[in-house]
PDB file with SEQRES, HELIX, SHEET and CRYST1 records, atoms N, CA, C and O in Angstrom:
SEQRES   1 A   87  UNK UNK UNK UNK UNK UNK UNK UNK UNK UNK UNK UNK UNK          
SEQRES   2 A   87  UNK UNK UNK UNK UNK UNK UNK UNK UNK UNK UNK UNK UNK          
SEQRES   3 A   87  UNK UNK UNK UNK UNK UNK UNK UNK UNK UNK UNK UNK UNK          
SEQRES   4 A   87  UNK UNK UNK UNK UNK UNK UNK UNK UNK UNK UNK UNK UNK          
SEQRES   5 A   87  UNK UNK UNK UNK UNK UNK UNK UNK UNK UNK UNK UNK UNK          
SEQRES   6 A   87  UNK UNK UNK UNK UNK UNK UNK UNK UNK UNK UNK UNK UNK          
SEQRES   7 A   87  UNK UNK UNK UNK UNK UNK UNK UNK UNK                          
HELIX    1 AA1 UNK A   18  UNK A   29  1                                  12    
HELIX    2 AA2 UNK A   41  UNK A   53  1                                  13    
HELIX    3 AA3 UNK A   68  UNK A   82  1                                  15    
SHEET    1 AA1 3 UNK A   9  UNK A  13  0                                        
SHEET    2 AA1 3 UNK A  33  UNK A  38  1                                        
SHEET    3 AA1 3 UNK A  58  UNK A  62  1                                        
CRYST1    1.000    1.000    1.000  90.00  90.00  90.00 P 1           1          
ATOM      1  N   UNK A   1     -10.366  18.546 -10.858  1.00  0.00           N  
ATOM      2  CA  UNK A   1     -11.246  17.755 -10.031  1.00  0.00           C  
ATOM      3  C   UNK A   1     -11.973  18.639  -9.024  1.00  0.00           C  
ATOM      4  O   UNK A   1     -13.188  18.813  -9.111  1.00  0.00           O  
ATOM      5  N   UNK A   2     -11.229  19.201  -8.064  1.00  0.00           N  
ATOM      6  CA  UNK A   2     -11.890  19.992  -7.033  1.00  0.00           C  
ATOM      7  C   UNK A   2     -10.960  21.010  -6.421  1.00  0.00           C  
ATOM      8  O   UNK A   2      -9.809  21.156  -6.833  1.00  0.00           O  
ATOM      9  N   UNK A   3     -11.472  21.706  -5.439  1.00  0.00           N  
ATOM     10  CA  UNK A   3     -10.666  22.733  -4.770  1.00  0.00           C  
ATOM     11  C   UNK A   3     -10.770  22.649  -3.250  1.00  0.00           C  
ATOM     12  O   UNK A   3     -10.471  23.619  -2.554  1.00  0.00           O  
ATOM     13  N   UNK A   4     -11.185  21.509  -2.737  1.00  0.00           N  
ATOM     14  CA  UNK A   4     -11.364  21.373  -1.289  1.00  0.00           C  
ATOM     15  C   UNK A   4     -10.092  21.624  -0.500  1.00  0.00           C  
ATOM     16  O   UNK A   4     -10.150  22.021   0.664  1.00  0.00           O  
ATOM     17  N   UNK A   5      -8.943  21.396  -1.123  1.00  0.00           N  
ATOM     18  CA  UNK A   5      -7.674  21.572  -0.413  1.00  0.00           C  
ATOM     19  C   UNK A   5      -6.858  22.726  -0.987  1.00  0.00           C  
ATOM     20  O   UNK A   5      -5.648  22.797  -0.773  1.00  0.00           O  
ATOM     21  N   UNK A   6      -7.503  23.617  -1.705  1.00  0.00           N  
ATOM     22  CA  UNK A   6      -6.801  24.748  -2.317  1.00  0.00           C  
ATOM     23  C   UNK A   6      -6.056  25.557  -1.262  1.00  0.00           C  
ATOM     24  O   UNK A   6      -6.613  25.903  -0.221  1.00  0.00           O  
ATOM     25  N   UNK A   7      -4.798  25.850  -1.543  1.00  0.00           N  
ATOM     26  CA  UNK A   7      -3.991  26.639  -0.624  1.00  0.00           C  
ATOM     27  C   UNK A   7      -3.391  25.858   0.526  1.00  0.00           C  
ATOM     28  O   UNK A   7      -2.660  26.428   1.337  1.00  0.00           O  
ATOM     29  N   UNK A   8      -3.679  24.573   0.620  1.00  0.00           N  
ATOM     30  CA  UNK A   8      -3.149  23.743   1.705  1.00  0.00           C  
ATOM     31  C   UNK A   8      -1.847  23.085   1.259  1.00  0.00           C  
ATOM     32  O   UNK A   8      -1.594  22.936   0.063  1.00  0.00           O  
ATOM     33  N   UNK A   9      -1.036  22.700   2.217  1.00  0.00           N  
ATOM     34  CA  UNK A   9       0.192  21.957   1.961  1.00  0.00           C  
ATOM     35  C   UNK A   9       0.083  20.632   2.700  1.00  0.00           C  
ATOM     36  O   UNK A   9      -0.167  20.598   3.905  1.00  0.00           O  
ATOM     37  N   UNK A  10       0.272  19.541   1.966  1.00  0.00           N  
ATOM     38  CA  UNK A  10       0.149  18.206   2.554  1.00  0.00           C  
ATOM     39  C   UNK A  10       1.447  17.429   2.393  1.00  0.00           C  
ATOM     40  O   UNK A  10       2.100  17.498   1.351  1.00  0.00           O  
ATOM     41  N   UNK A  11       1.811  16.695   3.425  1.00  0.00           N  
ATOM     42  CA  UNK A  11       2.917  15.747   3.340  1.00  0.00           C  
ATOM     43  C   UNK A  11       2.307  14.356   3.284  1.00  0.00           C  
ATOM     44  O   UNK A  11       1.469  13.997   4.111  1.00  0.00           O  
ATOM     45  N   UNK A  12       2.740  13.580   2.297  1.00  0.00           N  
ATOM     46  CA  UNK A  12       2.278  12.204   2.169  1.00  0.00           C  
ATOM     47  C   UNK A  12       3.499  11.300   2.305  1.00  0.00           C  
ATOM     48  O   UNK A  12       4.338  11.252   1.406  1.00  0.00           O  
ATOM     49  N   UNK A  13       3.604  10.577   3.435  1.00  0.00           N  
ATOM     50  CA  UNK A  13       4.708   9.629   3.587  1.00  0.00           C  
ATOM     51  C   UNK A  13       4.330   8.346   2.860  1.00  0.00           C  
ATOM     52  O   UNK A  13       3.177   7.914   2.891  1.00  0.00           O  
ATOM     53  N   UNK A  14       5.308   7.749   2.211  1.00  0.00           N  
ATOM     54  CA  UNK A  14       5.022   6.596   1.364  1.00  0.00           C  
ATOM     55  C   UNK A  14       4.207   7.016   0.157  1.00  0.00           C  
ATOM     56  O   UNK A  14       3.448   6.222  -0.399  1.00  0.00           O  
ATOM     57  N   UNK A  15       4.368   8.277  -0.248  1.00  0.00           N  
ATOM     58  CA  UNK A  15       3.510   8.879  -1.263  1.00  0.00           C  
ATOM     59  C   UNK A  15       3.904   8.627  -2.698  1.00  0.00           C  
ATOM     60  O   UNK A  15       3.369   9.274  -3.599  1.00  0.00           O  
ATOM     61  N   UNK A  16       4.825   7.708  -2.944  1.00  0.00           N  
ATOM     62  CA  UNK A  16       5.290   7.486  -4.313  1.00  0.00           C  
ATOM     63  C   UNK A  16       4.442   6.483  -5.086  1.00  0.00           C  
ATOM     64  O   UNK A  16       4.170   6.684  -6.270  1.00  0.00           O  
ATOM     65  N   UNK A  17       4.029   5.418  -4.436  1.00  0.00           N  
ATOM     66  CA  UNK A  17       3.335   4.339  -5.150  1.00  0.00           C  
ATOM     67  C   UNK A  17       2.184   3.800  -4.305  1.00  0.00           C  
ATOM     68  O   UNK A  17       2.028   4.155  -3.137  1.00  0.00           O  
ATOM     69  N   UNK A  18       1.396   2.949  -4.914  1.00  0.00           N  
ATOM     70  CA  UNK A  18       0.306   2.294  -4.200  1.00  0.00           C  
ATOM     71  C   UNK A  18      -0.694   3.282  -3.639  1.00  0.00           C  
ATOM     72  O   UNK A  18      -1.012   4.288  -4.272  1.00  0.00           O  
ATOM     73  N   UNK A  19      -1.189   2.988  -2.441  1.00  0.00           N  
ATOM     74  CA  UNK A  19      -2.187   3.860  -1.818  1.00  0.00           C  
ATOM     75  C   UNK A  19      -1.622   5.250  -1.536  1.00  0.00           C  
ATOM     76  O   UNK A  19      -2.338   6.244  -1.661  1.00  0.00           O  
ATOM     77  N   UNK A  20      -0.357   5.332  -1.160  1.00  0.00           N  
ATOM     78  CA  UNK A  20       0.267   6.626  -0.923  1.00  0.00           C  
ATOM     79  C   UNK A  20       0.364   7.452  -2.192  1.00  0.00           C  
ATOM     80  O   UNK A  20       0.148   8.664  -2.171  1.00  0.00           O  
ATOM     81  N   UNK A  21       0.689   6.793  -3.300  1.00  0.00           N  
ATOM     82  CA  UNK A  21       0.739   7.488  -4.583  1.00  0.00           C  
ATOM     83  C   UNK A  21      -0.628   7.993  -4.991  1.00  0.00           C  
ATOM     84  O   UNK A  21      -0.766   9.104  -5.504  1.00  0.00           O  
ATOM     85  N   UNK A  22      -1.642   7.166  -4.760  1.00  0.00           N  
ATOM     86  CA  UNK A  22      -3.014   7.580  -5.074  1.00  0.00           C  
ATOM     87  C   UNK A  22      -3.423   8.765  -4.202  1.00  0.00           C  
ATOM     88  O   UNK A  22      -4.085   9.688  -4.678  1.00  0.00           O  
ATOM     89  N   UNK A  23      -3.030   8.740  -2.924  1.00  0.00           N  
ATOM     90  CA  UNK A  23      -3.338   9.864  -2.031  1.00  0.00           C  
ATOM     91  C   UNK A  23      -2.639  11.133  -2.504  1.00  0.00           C  
ATOM     92  O   UNK A  23      -3.236  12.209  -2.493  1.00  0.00           O  
ATOM     93  N   UNK A  24      -1.385  11.015  -2.918  1.00  0.00           N  
ATOM     94  CA  UNK A  24      -0.651  12.178  -3.427  1.00  0.00           C  
ATOM     95  C   UNK A  24      -1.369  12.787  -4.620  1.00  0.00           C  
ATOM     96  O   UNK A  24      -1.547  14.003  -4.690  1.00  0.00           O  
ATOM     97  N   UNK A  25      -1.779  11.947  -5.553  1.00  0.00           N  
ATOM     98  CA  UNK A  25      -2.467  12.429  -6.748  1.00  0.00           C  
ATOM     99  C   UNK A  25      -3.831  13.034  -6.404  1.00  0.00           C  
ATOM    100  O   UNK A  25      -4.209  14.058  -6.973  1.00  0.00           O  
ATOM    101  N   UNK A  26      -4.564  12.424  -5.492  1.00  0.00           N  
ATOM    102  CA  UNK A  26      -5.877  12.933  -5.108  1.00  0.00           C  
ATOM    103  C   UNK A  26      -5.767  14.273  -4.377  1.00  0.00           C  
ATOM    104  O   UNK A  26      -6.516  15.204  -4.672  1.00  0.00           O  
ATOM    105  N   UNK A  27      -4.840  14.370  -3.430  1.00  0.00           N  
ATOM    106  CA  UNK A  27      -4.659  15.635  -2.712  1.00  0.00           C  
ATOM    107  C   UNK A  27      -4.309  16.746  -3.690  1.00  0.00           C  
ATOM    108  O   UNK A  27      -4.841  17.852  -3.589  1.00  0.00           O  
ATOM    109  N   UNK A  28      -3.424  16.464  -4.631  1.00  0.00           N  
ATOM    110  CA  UNK A  28      -3.043  17.467  -5.627  1.00  0.00           C  
ATOM    111  C   UNK A  28      -4.230  17.845  -6.501  1.00  0.00           C  
ATOM    112  O   UNK A  28      -4.433  19.022  -6.801  1.00  0.00           O  
ATOM    113  N   UNK A  29      -5.005  16.868  -6.905  1.00  0.00           N  
ATOM    114  CA  UNK A  29      -6.175  17.136  -7.744  1.00  0.00           C  
ATOM    115  C   UNK A  29      -7.200  17.994  -7.014  1.00  0.00           C  
ATOM    116  O   UNK A  29      -7.987  18.701  -7.645  1.00  0.00           O  
ATOM    117  N   UNK A  30      -7.192  17.931  -5.685  1.00  0.00           N  
ATOM    118  CA  UNK A  30      -8.102  18.750  -4.881  1.00  0.00           C  
ATOM    119  C   UNK A  30      -7.495  20.104  -4.527  1.00  0.00           C  
ATOM    120  O   UNK A  30      -8.092  20.877  -3.777  1.00  0.00           O  
ATOM    121  N   UNK A  31      -6.311  20.392  -5.064  1.00  0.00           N  
ATOM    122  CA  UNK A  31      -5.735  21.717  -4.919  1.00  0.00           C  
ATOM    123  C   UNK A  31      -4.586  21.868  -3.949  1.00  0.00           C  
ATOM    124  O   UNK A  31      -4.018  22.953  -3.831  1.00  0.00           O  
ATOM    125  N   UNK A  32      -4.230  20.798  -3.250  1.00  0.00           N  
ATOM    126  CA  UNK A  32      -3.128  20.891  -2.281  1.00  0.00           C  
ATOM    127  C   UNK A  32      -1.778  20.906  -2.985  1.00  0.00           C  
ATOM    128  O   UNK A  32      -1.614  20.321  -4.056  1.00  0.00           O  
ATOM    129  N   UNK A  33      -0.815  21.583  -2.367  1.00  0.00           N  
ATOM    130  CA  UNK A  33       0.585  21.442  -2.743  1.00  0.00           C  
ATOM    131  C   UNK A  33       1.048  20.192  -2.002  1.00  0.00           C  
ATOM    132  O   UNK A  33       0.850  20.077  -0.793  1.00  0.00           O  
ATOM    133  N   UNK A  34       1.660  19.258  -2.720  1.00  0.00           N  
ATOM    134  CA  UNK A  34       1.965  17.959  -2.133  1.00  0.00           C  
ATOM    135  C   UNK A  34       3.468  17.739  -1.997  1.00  0.00           C  
ATOM    136  O   UNK A  34       4.224  17.900  -2.955  1.00  0.00           O  
ATOM    137  N   UNK A  35       3.883  17.369  -0.792  1.00  0.00           N  
ATOM    138  CA  UNK A  35       5.252  16.942  -0.525  1.00  0.00           C  
ATOM    139  C   UNK A  35       5.229  15.425  -0.393  1.00  0.00           C  
ATOM    140  O   UNK A  35       4.654  14.883   0.551  1.00  0.00           O  
ATOM    141  N   UNK A  36       5.849  14.756  -1.333  1.00  0.00           N  
ATOM    142  CA  UNK A  36       5.905  13.295  -1.331  1.00  0.00           C  
ATOM    143  C   UNK A  36       7.189  12.877  -0.630  1.00  0.00           C  
ATOM    144  O   UNK A  36       8.286  13.241  -1.056  1.00  0.00           O  
ATOM    145  N   UNK A  37       7.048  12.114   0.443  1.00  0.00           N  
ATOM    146  CA  UNK A  37       8.212  11.578   1.145  1.00  0.00           C  
ATOM    147  C   UNK A  37       8.184  10.066   0.974  1.00  0.00           C  
ATOM    148  O   UNK A  37       7.206   9.401   1.316  1.00  0.00           O  
ATOM    149  N   UNK A  38       9.285   9.537   0.436  1.00  0.00           N  
ATOM    150  CA  UNK A  38       9.354   8.099   0.188  1.00  0.00           C  
ATOM    151  C   UNK A  38      10.820   7.688   0.184  1.00  0.00           C  
ATOM    152  O   UNK A  38      11.687   8.500  -0.139  1.00  0.00           O  
ATOM    153  N   UNK A  39      11.106   6.454   0.533  1.00  0.00           N  
ATOM    154  CA  UNK A  39      12.492   5.990   0.490  1.00  0.00           C  
ATOM    155  C   UNK A  39      12.926   5.638  -0.924  1.00  0.00           C  
ATOM    156  O   UNK A  39      14.120   5.506  -1.191  1.00  0.00           O  
ATOM    157  N   UNK A  40      11.963   5.483  -1.839  1.00  0.00           N  
ATOM    158  CA  UNK A  40      12.260   5.213  -3.246  1.00  0.00           C  
ATOM    159  C   UNK A  40      12.269   6.541  -4.005  1.00  0.00           C  
ATOM    160  O   UNK A  40      11.226   7.033  -4.435  1.00  0.00           O  
ATOM    161  N   UNK A  41      13.445   7.101  -4.157  1.00  0.00           N  
ATOM    162  CA  UNK A  41      13.578   8.406  -4.785  1.00  0.00           C  
ATOM    163  C   UNK A  41      13.099   8.453  -6.222  1.00  0.00           C  
ATOM    164  O   UNK A  41      12.471   9.429  -6.633  1.00  0.00           O  
ATOM    165  N   UNK A  42      13.386   7.408  -6.998  1.00  0.00           N  
ATOM    166  CA  UNK A  42      12.958   7.392  -8.398  1.00  0.00           C  
ATOM    167  C   UNK A  42      11.445   7.389  -8.509  1.00  0.00           C  
ATOM    168  O   UNK A  42      10.879   8.128  -9.315  1.00  0.00           O  
ATOM    169  N   UNK A  43      10.791   6.573  -7.717  1.00  0.00           N  
ATOM    170  CA  UNK A  43       9.326   6.506  -7.759  1.00  0.00           C  
ATOM    171  C   UNK A  43       8.712   7.811  -7.262  1.00  0.00           C  
ATOM    172  O   UNK A  43       7.714   8.278  -7.811  1.00  0.00           O  
ATOM    173  N   UNK A  44       9.303   8.396  -6.227  1.00  0.00           N  
ATOM    174  CA  UNK A  44       8.791   9.668  -5.707  1.00  0.00           C  
ATOM    175  C   UNK A  44       8.927  10.768  -6.752  1.00  0.00           C  
ATOM    176  O   UNK A  44       8.014  11.575  -6.931  1.00  0.00           O  
ATOM    177  N   UNK A  45      10.065  10.801  -7.441  1.00  0.00           N  
ATOM    178  CA  UNK A  45      10.275  11.801  -8.496  1.00  0.00           C  
ATOM    179  C   UNK A  45       9.277  11.604  -9.630  1.00  0.00           C  
ATOM    180  O   UNK A  45       8.753  12.575 -10.177  1.00  0.00           O  
ATOM    181  N   UNK A  46       9.015  10.350  -9.982  1.00  0.00           N  
ATOM    182  CA  UNK A  46       8.069  10.065 -11.067  1.00  0.00           C  
ATOM    183  C   UNK A  46       6.654  10.494 -10.698  1.00  0.00           C  
ATOM    184  O   UNK A  46       5.948  11.077 -11.522  1.00  0.00           O  
ATOM    185  N   UNK A  47       6.239  10.213  -9.478  1.00  0.00           N  
ATOM    186  CA  UNK A  47       4.894  10.613  -9.047  1.00  0.00           C  
ATOM    187  C   UNK A  47       4.779  12.130  -8.999  1.00  0.00           C  
ATOM    188  O   UNK A  47       3.767  12.687  -9.425  1.00  0.00           O  
ATOM    189  N   UNK A  48       5.801  12.802  -8.487  1.00  0.00           N  
ATOM    190  CA  UNK A  48       5.785  14.269  -8.455  1.00  0.00           C  
ATOM    191  C   UNK A  48       5.723  14.835  -9.873  1.00  0.00           C  
ATOM    192  O   UNK A  48       5.010  15.807 -10.122  1.00  0.00           O  
ATOM    193  N   UNK A  49       6.462  14.233 -10.796  1.00  0.00           N  
ATOM    194  CA  UNK A  49       6.448  14.700 -12.189  1.00  0.00           C  
ATOM    195  C   UNK A  49       5.075  14.511 -12.819  1.00  0.00           C  
ATOM    196  O   UNK A  49       4.609  15.373 -13.564  1.00  0.00           O  
ATOM    197  N   UNK A  50       4.430  13.399 -12.525  1.00  0.00           N  
ATOM    198  CA  UNK A  50       3.080  13.151 -13.041  1.00  0.00           C  
ATOM    199  C   UNK A  50       2.112  14.205 -12.524  1.00  0.00           C  
ATOM    200  O   UNK A  50       1.291  14.728 -13.278  1.00  0.00           O  
ATOM    201  N   UNK A  51       2.209  14.513 -11.247  1.00  0.00           N  
ATOM    202  CA  UNK A  51       1.331  15.524 -10.643  1.00  0.00           C  
ATOM    203  C   UNK A  51       1.583  16.889 -11.282  1.00  0.00           C  
ATOM    204  O   UNK A  51       0.640  17.610 -11.609  1.00  0.00           O  
ATOM    205  N   UNK A  52       2.849  17.239 -11.458  1.00  0.00           N  
ATOM    206  CA  UNK A  52       3.173  18.534 -12.079  1.00  0.00           C  
ATOM    207  C   UNK A  52       2.700  18.588 -13.525  1.00  0.00           C  
ATOM    208  O   UNK A  52       2.254  19.637 -13.991  1.00  0.00           O  
ATOM    209  N   UNK A  53       2.791  17.477 -14.236  1.00  0.00           N  
ATOM    210  CA  UNK A  53       2.332  17.430 -15.626  1.00  0.00           C  
ATOM    211  C   UNK A  53       0.831  17.688 -15.731  1.00  0.00           C  
ATOM    212  O   UNK A  53       0.339  18.115 -16.775  1.00  0.00           O  
ATOM    213  N   UNK A  54       0.118  17.429 -14.658  1.00  0.00           N  
ATOM    214  CA  UNK A  54      -1.328  17.686 -14.621  1.00  0.00           C  
ATOM    215  C   UNK A  54      -1.643  19.102 -14.148  1.00  0.00           C  
ATOM    216  O   UNK A  54      -2.807  19.459 -13.965  1.00  0.00           O  
ATOM    217  N   UNK A  55      -0.600  19.903 -13.952  1.00  0.00           N  
ATOM    218  CA  UNK A  55      -0.801  21.302 -13.595  1.00  0.00           C  
ATOM    219  C   UNK A  55      -0.859  21.601 -12.114  1.00  0.00           C  
ATOM    220  O   UNK A  55      -1.290  22.683 -11.717  1.00  0.00           O  
ATOM    221  N   UNK A  56      -0.434  20.661 -11.291  1.00  0.00           N  
ATOM    222  CA  UNK A  56      -0.481  20.842  -9.841  1.00  0.00           C  
ATOM    223  C   UNK A  56       0.935  20.969  -9.279  1.00  0.00           C  
ATOM    224  O   UNK A  56       1.911  20.710  -9.983  1.00  0.00           O  
ATOM    225  N   UNK A  57       1.042  21.362  -8.032  1.00  0.00           N  
ATOM    226  CA  UNK A  57       2.340  21.527  -7.382  1.00  0.00           C  
ATOM    227  C   UNK A  57       2.694  20.297  -6.555  1.00  0.00           C  
ATOM    228  O   UNK A  57       1.898  19.824  -5.744  1.00  0.00           O  
ATOM    229  N   UNK A  58       3.905  19.791  -6.777  1.00  0.00           N  
ATOM    230  CA  UNK A  58       4.387  18.645  -6.008  1.00  0.00           C  
ATOM    231  C   UNK A  58       5.906  18.673  -5.968  1.00  0.00           C  
ATOM    232  O   UNK A  58       6.562  19.035  -6.944  1.00  0.00           O  
ATOM    233  N   UNK A  59       6.444  18.290  -4.839  1.00  0.00           N  
ATOM    234  CA  UNK A  59       7.881  18.117  -4.650  1.00  0.00           C  
ATOM    235  C   UNK A  59       8.092  16.747  -4.024  1.00  0.00           C  
ATOM    236  O   UNK A  59       7.206  16.221  -3.351  1.00  0.00           O  
ATOM    237  N   UNK A  60       9.263  16.173  -4.247  1.00  0.00           N  
ATOM    238  CA  UNK A  60       9.543  14.878  -3.630  1.00  0.00           C  
ATOM    239  C   UNK A  60      10.793  14.972  -2.764  1.00  0.00           C  
ATOM    240  O   UNK A  60      11.700  15.763  -3.023  1.00  0.00           O  
ATOM    241  N   UNK A  61      10.809  14.143  -1.734  1.00  0.00           N  
ATOM    242  CA  UNK A  61      11.908  14.098  -0.786  1.00  0.00           C  
ATOM    243  C   UNK A  61      12.171  12.640  -0.445  1.00  0.00           C  
ATOM    244  O   UNK A  61      11.240  11.866  -0.223  1.00  0.00           O  
ATOM    245  N   UNK A  62      13.448  12.271  -0.405  1.00  0.00           N  
ATOM    246  CA  UNK A  62      13.816  10.893  -0.090  1.00  0.00           C  
ATOM    247  C   UNK A  62      14.085  10.791   1.401  1.00  0.00           C  
ATOM    248  O   UNK A  62      14.922  11.510   1.948  1.00  0.00           O  
ATOM    249  N   UNK A  63      13.367   9.890   2.048  1.00  0.00           N  
ATOM    250  CA  UNK A  63      13.569   9.657   3.478  1.00  0.00           C  
ATOM    251  C   UNK A  63      12.972   8.312   3.859  1.00  0.00           C  
ATOM    252  O   UNK A  63      11.954   7.884   3.316  1.00  0.00           O  
ATOM    253  N   UNK A  64      13.628   7.661   4.799  1.00  0.00           N  
ATOM    254  CA  UNK A  64      13.102   6.451   5.422  1.00  0.00           C  
ATOM    255  C   UNK A  64      12.459   6.906   6.728  1.00  0.00           C  
ATOM    256  O   UNK A  64      13.140   7.461   7.590  1.00  0.00           O  
ATOM    257  N   UNK A  65      11.166   6.679   6.884  1.00  0.00           N  
ATOM    258  CA  UNK A  65      10.467   7.209   8.062  1.00  0.00           C  
ATOM    259  C   UNK A  65      10.945   6.594   9.380  1.00  0.00           C  
ATOM    260  O   UNK A  65      10.579   7.078  10.452  1.00  0.00           O  
ATOM    261  N   UNK A  66      11.752   5.539   9.315  1.00  0.00           N  
ATOM    262  CA  UNK A  66      12.307   4.989  10.551  1.00  0.00           C  
ATOM    263  C   UNK A  66      13.561   5.754  10.993  1.00  0.00           C  
ATOM    264  O   UNK A  66      14.110   5.479  12.060  1.00  0.00           O  
ATOM    265  N   UNK A  67      14.015   6.713  10.176  1.00  0.00           N  
ATOM    266  CA  UNK A  67      15.193   7.519  10.486  1.00  0.00           C  
ATOM    267  C   UNK A  67      14.752   8.957  10.774  1.00  0.00           C  
ATOM    268  O   UNK A  67      14.426   9.711   9.856  1.00  0.00           O  
ATOM    269  N   UNK A  68      14.745   9.323  12.045  1.00  0.00           N  
ATOM    270  CA  UNK A  68      14.227  10.629  12.461  1.00  0.00           C  
ATOM    271  C   UNK A  68      14.932  11.793  11.768  1.00  0.00           C  
ATOM    272  O   UNK A  68      14.284  12.762  11.375  1.00  0.00           O  
ATOM    273  N   UNK A  69      16.246  11.706  11.616  1.00  0.00           N  
ATOM    274  CA  UNK A  69      16.993  12.793  10.982  1.00  0.00           C  
ATOM    275  C   UNK A  69      16.575  12.969   9.524  1.00  0.00           C  
ATOM    276  O   UNK A  69      16.461  14.096   9.042  1.00  0.00           O  
ATOM    277  N   UNK A  70      16.349  11.865   8.824  1.00  0.00           N  
ATOM    278  CA  UNK A  70      15.907  11.948   7.431  1.00  0.00           C  
ATOM    279  C   UNK A  70      14.523  12.585   7.335  1.00  0.00           C  
ATOM    280  O   UNK A  70      14.269  13.401   6.449  1.00  0.00           O  
ATOM    281  N   UNK A  71      13.643  12.212   8.239  1.00  0.00           N  
ATOM    282  CA  UNK A  71      12.288  12.776   8.237  1.00  0.00           C  
ATOM    283  C   UNK A  71      12.341  14.272   8.543  1.00  0.00           C  
ATOM    284  O   UNK A  71      11.676  15.066   7.878  1.00  0.00           O  
ATOM    285  N   UNK A  72      13.123  14.653   9.537  1.00  0.00           N  
ATOM    286  CA  UNK A  72      13.249  16.074   9.873  1.00  0.00           C  
ATOM    287  C   UNK A  72      13.765  16.875   8.681  1.00  0.00           C  
ATOM    288  O   UNK A  72      13.271  17.970   8.411  1.00  0.00           O  
ATOM    289  N   UNK A  73      14.754  16.339   7.966  1.00  0.00           N  
ATOM    290  CA  UNK A  73      15.301  17.031   6.796  1.00  0.00           C  
ATOM    291  C   UNK A  73      14.258  17.136   5.687  1.00  0.00           C  
ATOM    292  O   UNK A  73      14.152  18.170   5.028  1.00  0.00           O  
ATOM    293  N   UNK A  74      13.493  16.077   5.482  1.00  0.00           N  
ATOM    294  CA  UNK A  74      12.462  16.093   4.441  1.00  0.00           C  
ATOM    295  C   UNK A  74      11.366  17.102   4.767  1.00  0.00           C  
ATOM    296  O   UNK A  74      10.923  17.846   3.892  1.00  0.00           O  
ATOM    297  N   UNK A  75      10.935  17.129   6.009  1.00  0.00           N  
ATOM    298  CA  UNK A  75       9.889  18.082   6.411  1.00  0.00           C  
ATOM    299  C   UNK A  75      10.409  19.512   6.286  1.00  0.00           C  
ATOM    300  O   UNK A  75       9.691  20.394   5.814  1.00  0.00           O  
ATOM    301  N   UNK A  76      11.638  19.743   6.699  1.00  0.00           N  
ATOM    302  CA  UNK A  76      12.228  21.076   6.558  1.00  0.00           C  
ATOM    303  C   UNK A  76      12.258  21.483   5.087  1.00  0.00           C  
ATOM    304  O   UNK A  76      11.913  22.616   4.751  1.00  0.00           O  
ATOM    305  N   UNK A  77      12.666  20.568   4.210  1.00  0.00           N  
ATOM    306  CA  UNK A  77      12.689  20.857   2.780  1.00  0.00           C  
ATOM    307  C   UNK A  77      11.307  21.143   2.233  1.00  0.00           C  
ATOM    308  O   UNK A  77      11.135  22.035   1.402  1.00  0.00           O  
ATOM    309  N   UNK A  78      10.323  20.393   2.694  1.00  0.00           N  
ATOM    310  CA  UNK A  78       8.944  20.605   2.242  1.00  0.00           C  
ATOM    311  C   UNK A  78       8.456  21.992   2.635  1.00  0.00           C  
ATOM    312  O   UNK A  78       7.828  22.683   1.833  1.00  0.00           O  
ATOM    313  N   UNK A  79       8.739  22.396   3.855  1.00  0.00           N  
ATOM    314  CA  UNK A  79       8.317  23.719   4.329  1.00  0.00           C  
ATOM    315  C   UNK A  79       9.020  24.816   3.533  1.00  0.00           C  
ATOM    316  O   UNK A  79       8.400  25.815   3.168  1.00  0.00           O  
ATOM    317  N   UNK A  80      10.307  24.632   3.267  1.00  0.00           N  
ATOM    318  CA  UNK A  80      11.060  25.632   2.500  1.00  0.00           C  
ATOM    319  C   UNK A  80      10.518  25.786   1.081  1.00  0.00           C  
ATOM    320  O   UNK A  80      10.440  26.899   0.560  1.00  0.00           O  
ATOM    321  N   UNK A  81      10.144  24.670   0.457  1.00  0.00           N  
ATOM    322  CA  UNK A  81       9.704  24.713  -0.945  1.00  0.00           C  
ATOM    323  C   UNK A  81       8.219  25.000  -1.123  1.00  0.00           C  
ATOM    324  O   UNK A  81       7.821  25.642  -2.095  1.00  0.00           O  
ATOM    325  N   UNK A  82       7.390  24.524  -0.179  1.00  0.00           N  
ATOM    326  CA  UNK A  82       5.940  24.615  -0.373  1.00  0.00           C  
ATOM    327  C   UNK A  82       5.225  25.498   0.646  1.00  0.00           C  
ATOM    328  O   UNK A  82       4.093  25.920   0.413  1.00  0.00           O  
ATOM    329  N   UNK A  83       5.872  25.777   1.764  1.00  0.00           N  
ATOM    330  CA  UNK A  83       5.231  26.559   2.811  1.00  0.00           C  
ATOM    331  C   UNK A  83       4.840  25.689   3.991  1.00  0.00           C  
ATOM    332  O   UNK A  83       5.041  24.475   3.959  1.00  0.00           O  
ATOM    333  N   UNK A  84       4.281  26.296   5.035  1.00  0.00           N  
ATOM    334  CA  UNK A  84       3.898  25.549   6.236  1.00  0.00           C  
ATOM    335  C   UNK A  84       2.903  24.429   5.926  1.00  0.00           C  
ATOM    336  O   UNK A  84       1.990  24.590   5.116  1.00  0.00           O  
ATOM    337  N   UNK A  85       3.105  23.305   6.586  1.00  0.00           N  
ATOM    338  CA  UNK A  85       2.220  22.150   6.388  1.00  0.00           C  
ATOM    339  C   UNK A  85       0.895  22.419   7.089  1.00  0.00           C  
ATOM    340  O   UNK A  85       0.867  22.787   8.263  1.00  0.00           O  
ATOM    341  N   UNK A  86      -0.199  22.233   6.363  1.00  0.00           N  
ATOM    342  CA  UNK A  86      -1.525  22.542   6.902  1.00  0.00           C  
ATOM    343  C   UNK A  86      -2.485  21.360   6.857  1.00  0.00           C  
ATOM    344  O   UNK A  86      -3.620  21.465   7.322  1.00  0.00           O  
ATOM    345  N   UNK A  87      -2.040  20.235   6.301  1.00  0.00           N  
ATOM    346  CA  UNK A  87      -2.905  19.043   6.260  1.00  0.00           C  
ATOM    347  C   UNK A  87      -2.169  17.908   6.933  1.00  0.00           C  
ATOM    348  O   UNK A  87      -2.694  16.798   7.023  1.00  0.00           O  
TER     349      UNK A  87                                                      
END                                                                             
C-alpha cells in the first residue's frame, strides 16, 4: 500500500477487531511495526497473524486498558520486541 509509516512503531489499543483491527492493518500496510494490545488474546493473535501473512511486522499483547499494570507490561513487551514507540 504505502510507506508513510516505514520504520515507525505503533501501539494500537483495542487493535484486534472492529475499528482498532482496521487501524492495525492500515498502519502495518503503511509500513509501521504494529503492537496490538487487546483483552481478547485470540482475536489479537489472529489479527497479528493476518498482518504477518501480508508480509508486515506485528506482535500482540493481552491487556485490559483499565489495568495499569497490564498496560505497562504490554508496552514493555512491545518495546522489547519492536523497538521504541514512535507513533
